[in-house]
N, C-alpha and C positions, 0 to 999 in steps of 0.2 A: 504494500500500500504506500502511496506517495505521502511524504510528510506534508503537514499543512503549509500551503503556499508553494509547495514543490511542483514539479512537472507531473502531468497526468500520463498514465499509460493505459493500454487497452484493458488490462485486467481490472484496474481501479474504475475505469469508466463502466465496464460491464457490471461489476458488483454494485456500483452506485445506481445504475438503471434498474437492476433486478430488485434492489431494496426499495426503490421508488415505486415500482409496480406492485410489490408485495404490500407496502403501506397503503397504496391506493385500494387494493382489494380488501384490506382490513377495514377501511373507512367506508366502503361501499354499502349502500342500503337499498334493498329492493323497494321500489315505489309503493307496492301493495302494503308493505309493512307500515307505511306512514299514515295510512287511513285518509281521513278527510281534513287534516290540519291545513287550514288556509294559509298560514304563514309559511309552512314548508312548501306548499304548492307554488307559492310565488317565488321562492328562493331556488327551488331545485331545477327549473329549466336551464339555468346556467351551469348546473353540475351534471346533467345527463350525458352519458356516453352511449352511443348506439351499439346494439348487439343484435345481429341477425343469426339466430341459431341454425336456421335452415340454409344459410349460405347463399341466399338469393340476392344479396346486395352487399355493398361495402359496409363493414362494421369493425368495431374494435374487439380484438381477441386478447384477453389477459391470461390465456393459458400459458403457463411457463414452458419454455423450450427445454427439452432434455439436455442436461449438462453432459459435456463430453470430457 
């Protein structure tokens, strides 16, 4: 790992991105869980990330890639 303020390398960048995706998954909430909360309904459109499980359109896939 690069020291603070030091140069980045591919391994450090990869670990940083994987951690970012993992933290995003941990913070994700299924919209159905939120119910009818008007405050959340106003705030969440800015936070939605599309996902098309059928693969019929472009969408975000947070499935982790197998590590080699």
